[in-house]
C-alpha positions in Angstrom: -66.8 -47.3 -42.0 -63.3 -46.7 -40.7 -60.4 -47.8 -42.9 -58.2 -48.1 -39.9 -57.9 -51.9 -40.3 -55.5 -51.5 -43.1 -51.7 -52.0 -42.9 -49.6 -48.9 -42.4 -47.0 -50.2 -44.7 -47.6 -50.8 -48.5 -47.4 -54.3 -49.9 -44.2 -53.3 -51.8 -42.7 -52.2 -48.5 -43.8 -55.5 -46.9 -42.0 -57.3 -49.8 -38.8 -55.0 -49.2 -39.1 -56.0 -45.5 -38.9 -59.6 -46.4 -35.9 -58.9 -48.6 -34.1 -57.3 -46.0 -34.5 -60.2 -43.7 -33.3 -62.5 -46.2 -30.2 -60.5 -46.9 -29.3 -60.4 -43.1 -29.8 -64.0 -42.6 -27.7 -64.7 -45.7 -24.9 -62.3 -44.5 -24.7 -64.1 -41.2 -24.8 -67.6 -42.9 -21.9 -66.8 -45.0 -20.0 -65.8 -42.0 -21.0 -68.7 -39.7 -22.8 -66.6 -37.1 -25.6 -68.8 -35.5 -29.3 -67.5 -35.6 -30.8 -67.9 -31.9 -34.3 -67.2 -30.2 -34.5 -66.2 -26.7 -37.7 -65.5 -24.6 -39.5 -62.0 -25.2 -40.6 -62.3 -21.3 -38.0 -62.1 -18.3 -38.1 -62.0 -14.6 -35.8 -59.0 -14.7 -35.3 -56.0 -16.9 -32.9 -53.2 -17.7 -32.1 -50.6 -14.9 -31.2 -47.9 -17.4 -32.9 -44.7 -16.4 -33.7 -43.9 -20.0 -35.7 -47.0 -20.7 -39.0 -48.0 -19.6 -39.9 -51.5 -19.6 -43.5 -53.2 -20.1 -44.8 -55.3 -17.5 -47.0 -58.4 -18.2 -49.3 -60.1 -15.5 -49.2 -63.8 -15.7 -51.1 -66.4 -13.5 -50.8 -66.2 -9.6 -49.9 -62.5 -10.0 -46.4 -63.2 -11.4 -45.0 -60.4 -13.2 -42.6 -60.7 -16.3 -41.1 -57.8 -18.4 -41.3 -57.7 -22.1 -37.5 -57.4 -23.2 -36.3 -53.9 -24.2 -33.5 -56.0 -26.1 -32.4 -59.5 -26.0 -29.0 -58.6 -24.7 -29.1 -60.4 -21.3 -30.4 -63.8 -22.6 -27.8 -63.7 -25.2 -25.1 -63.1 -23.1 -26.1 -66.1 -21.1 -25.6 -68.1 -24.3 -22.3 -66.7 -25.2 -21.1 -67.6 -21.4 -22.5 -71.3 -22.2 -20.1 -71.5 -25.2 -22.5 -70.6 -28.1 -19.8 -69.1 -30.1 -21.0 -65.9 -32.6 -24.8 -65.5 -32.4 -27.2 -63.2 -33.9 -31.0 -62.6 -33.4 -33.9 -60.9 -35.1 -36.6 -60.2 -32.8 -39.3 -57.8 -31.3 -38.4 -55.5 -28.4 -40.6 -53.3 -26.5 -40.1 -50.0 -24.6 -42.8 -47.9 -23.1 -43.4 -44.3 -24.0 -41.4 -44.6 -27.2 -43.9 -43.3 -30.2 -43.3 -41.1 -32.8 -42.0 -40.7 -36.4 -39.0 -43.2 -35.6 -40.3 -44.8 -32.5 -43.0 -47.6 -31.9 -43.5 -49.2 -28.7 -43.3 -52.5 -30.5 -40.4 -52.7 -33.0 -37.8 -55.1 -34.5 -34.2 -55.3 -33.3 -31.2 -57.0 -34.9 -28.7 -57.9 -32.3 -25.4 -59.9 -32.5 -22.4 -60.7 -30.5 -18.7 -61.5 -31.7 -16.4 -63.2 -29.6 -12.7 -62.4 -30.4 -13.9 -59.0 -31.9 -13.1 -55.6 -30.5 -15.4 -52.6 -31.1 -13.2 -51.6 -34.1 -13.8 -55.0 -36.0 -17.5 -54.8 -35.2 -18.0 -51.3 -36.7 -16.3 -52.9 -40.0 -18.8 -55.7 -39.9 -21.8 -53.3 -39.3 -20.6 -51.3 -42.2 -20.3 -54.3 -44.4 -23.8 -55.5 -43.3 -25.5 -52.1 -44.0 -23.9 -51.7 -47.3 -24.5 -55.0 -48.5 -28.1 -54.9 -47.8 -28.4 -51.4 -49.2 -26.9 -52.5 -52.5 -29.1 -55.5 -52.9 -32.2 -53.4 -52.3 -34.4 -52.3 -55.2 -34.4 -48.8 -54.1 -31.9 -46.4 -55.8 -31.8 -43.8 -52.9 -29.0 -45.4 -50.9 -26.4 -43.0 -52.1 -25.1 -43.0 -48.4 -23.9 -46.5 -48.8 -21.3 -45.7 -51.5 -18.3 -44.3 -49.6 -16.8 -45.4 -46.3 -18.5 -44.6 -43.0 -16.4 -42.2 -40.9 -15.5 -42.8 -37.3 -15.2 -39.6 -34.8 -14.8 -39.7 -31.2 -17.7 -38.3 -28.8 -15.1 -35.6 -27.8 -14.0 -34.5 -31.2 -17.5 -34.4 -32.3 -18.6 -31.9 -29.4 -15.3 -29.9 -30.1 -16.1 -29.6 -33.7 -19.8 -29.0 -33.6 -20.1 -26.9 -30.4 -16.5 -25.9 -29.6 -16.8 -27.5 -26.0 -14.9 -30.3 -24.5 -17.6 -32.5 -23.2 -15.0 -34.0 -20.5 -13.2 -31.1 -19.3 -16.2 -28.8 -19.3 -17.8 -28.1 -15.9 -21.4 -29.3 -15.2 -22.7 -25.7 -15.4 -20.8 -24.8 -18.6 -22.7 -27.9 -20.3 -26.0 -27.2 -18.6 -25.9 -23.5 -19.7 -25.0 -24.4 -23.2 -27.7 -27.0 -23.4 -30.1 -24.3 -22.2 -29.0 -22.0 -24.7 -28.9 -24.3 -27.6 -32.4 -25.6 -27.1 -34.3 -22.8 -25.6 -34.8 -24.9 -22.5 -34.1 -22.3 -19.6 -37.0 -24.0 -17.5 -35.3 -27.4 -17.5 -33.5 -29.0 -14.5 -30.6 -30.7 -15.9 -27.9 -32.9 -14.7 -24.5 -33.1 -16.5 -25.5 -36.4 -18.5 -29.0 -34.7 -19.2 -27.2 -31.7 -20.8 -24.9 -33.8 -22.9 -27.8 -36.1 -24.0 -29.9 -33.0 -25.0 -27.1 -31.4 -26.8 -26.5 -34.7 -28.7 -30.1 -35.3 -29.7 -31.2 -31.8 -30.5 -28.2 -30.2 -31.9 -25.7 -32.7 -33.1 -27.7 -35.9 -34.4 -29.5 -34.0 -37.0 -26.5 -32.9 -38.5 -24.8 -36.2 -39.0 -26.2 -37.0 -42.5 -23.3 -38.9 -43.8 -22.9 -42.4 -42.3 -20.7 -41.8 -38.9 -19.7 -44.0 -36.2 -19.5 -41.8 -32.9 -17.1 -43.6 -30.5 -15.6 -43.3 -27.0 -18.8 -42.1 -25.2 -18.4 -40.6 -21.6 -18.1 -43.4 -18.9 -21.2 -42.2 -17.3 -23.0 -43.3 -20.4 -21.2 -46.9 -20.5 -24.4 -49.1 -19.5 -23.0 -52.6 -20.3 -19.8 -51.5 -22.0 -16.0 -51.8 -20.9 -14.3 -48.5 -20.2 -10.7 -47.3 -20.4 -8.7 -44.2 -19.9 -7.7 -41.6 -22.3 -4.3 -40.5 -22.6 -5.0 -37.3 -20.6 -6.6 -39.3 -17.9 -10.7 -39.2 -18.9 -12.5 -42.5 -18.6 -14.4 -43.3 -21.6 -16.9 -46.1 -22.6 -15.8 -48.3 -25.4 -19.2 -47.7 -26.8 -20.2 -46.5 -30.4 -23.3 -45.5 -32.2 -24.1 -45.4 -35.9 -25.8 -42.3 -37.4 -27.1 -42.0 -41.0 -29.2 -39.1 -42.0 -29.5 -37.8 -38.7 -31.0 -41.1 -37.3 -29.3 -43.4 -34.7 -29.2 -46.8 -36.5 -27.1 -48.9 -34.1 -25.6 -48.9 -30.6 -22.6 -51.1 -30.0 -20.0 -52.1 -27.3 -16.7 -53.8 -26.4 -18.7 -55.8 -23.6 -18.1 -55.5 -20.1 -17.3 -59.0 -18.7 -16.6 -58.0 -15.0 -19.7 -59.4 -12.9 -18.8 -57.3 -9.7 -18.6 -54.0 -12.1 -21.9 -54.9 -13.7 -23.5 -55.3 -10.3 -22.0 -52.0 -9.1 -23.4 -50.4 -12.3 -27.0 -51.9 -11.6 -27.2 -50.9 -8.2 -25.9 -47.2 -9.1 -28.8 -47.3 -11.7 -31.3 -48.1 -9.2 -30.1 -45.6 -6.7 -30.6 -42.9 -9.2 -33.9 -44.3 -10.2 -35.1 -44.1 -6.6 -33.8 -40.5 -6.3 -35.5 -39.4 -9.4 -38.9 -41.1 -8.5 -38.5 -44.0 -11.0 -39.6 -47.5 -10.0 -36.5 -49.6 -8.8 -35.9 -52.4 -11.3 -35.1 -56.2 -10.4 -31.5 -57.0 -11.3 -30.9 -59.8 -13.7 -29.2 -62.2 -11.3 -29.0 -64.9 -14.4 -26.8 -62.3 -16.2 -24.7 -61.7 -13.1 -24.1 -65.3 -12.8 -23.2 -65.9 -16.4 -20.7 -63.0 -16.2 -19.2 -64.5 -13.2 -18.9 -68.0 -15.0 -16.9 -66.4 -17.7 -18.3 -64.4 -20.6 -15.8 -64.4 -23.6 -14.2 -61.3 -24.5 -16.6 -60.1 -27.2 -18.1 -57.0 -28.9 -21.9 -56.7 -29.5 -24.4 -54.5 -31.4 -28.2 -53.7 -31.3 -29.3 -52.4 -34.6 -32.8 -50.9 -35.5 -34.1 -53.1 -38.2 -37.1 -50.9 -38.9 -34.9 -47.9 -39.1 -32.5 -49.6 -41.5 -35.4 -50.3 -43.7 -36.5 -46.8 -43.6 -33.0 -45.8 -44.8 -33.0 -48.3 -47.5 -36.5 -47.6 -48.7 -36.3 -43.9 -48.2 -39.1 -43.5 -45.9 -39.4 -40.9 -43.2 -41.8 -42.5 -40.8 -41.4 -45.9 -39.1 -45.0 -46.6 -39.6 -44.4 -46.9 -43.2 -42.2 -49.9 -42.9 -44.2 -52.1 -40.3 -47.3 -53.9 -41.0 -49.3 -52.0 -38.2 -48.2 -49.1 -35.9 -49.3 -48.7 -32.4 -52.2 -46.7 -33.4 -53.9 -49.6 -35.7 -52.3 -52.7 -34.0 
């Protein structure tokens, strides 16, 4: 008889999971950040080329998308005057499975009106360190010292001796092929940057570090600004600990017209690449047009945070049932 009915996480890990949930809720209660819930199903979804949404068929052949994150709905709450909010919820991404990925996973997302990206990074560090210190596991040595902050540009210069903004497309593509032995791949500029980041740079980011100021082409829903030497960068950051991305945050874009332009550009690139064109979230655009407060927001991988705190290497070890036995 098969034993596949058993949970992939031990009962001890499930207790740690419950403790981490309690820690997060206590952290935000103390700071008077409101916990909210938004629908998992939506009429629209993300246009991001690197995210693949799941579709659910409802009655009368209606289609709904399982959320890849609660971002769009939470921004509608912000525009309606909610003030600071957070949510712990399930998110779904097709074709994401492996040691650190599961198609269904748990996300912590929160938004802070009046915060910029710098203030939000400080709050993320406080949350992560608080929860690590309160855990029963003694392996969270990474939480002892302050988290470093380094720009995307300086990271590439220090690790690969190349300026990701000044280098030509071909220079970046050649370096990506050389560093990853991927001569057969057809790459764009952003493909090359993403490959170098994922394969070469990220595994070396062992101590906690916020990587800031990504290329504007990778802004997604973040505001952008010009550097002193004229390059446009995104007010976006990612937190890495032990070679793993833990959080992705923005100084949020509040311009409805610019967001609509980005959605249209994404869909144009999707069509050119043979990917399905996705329906744009008109509710989000209307909320932005009505007035989204200046704010910063972040999505943090709850399961990955638990992996760090409990010193586990596979996401299956920290969730009740992974995709193979759900």
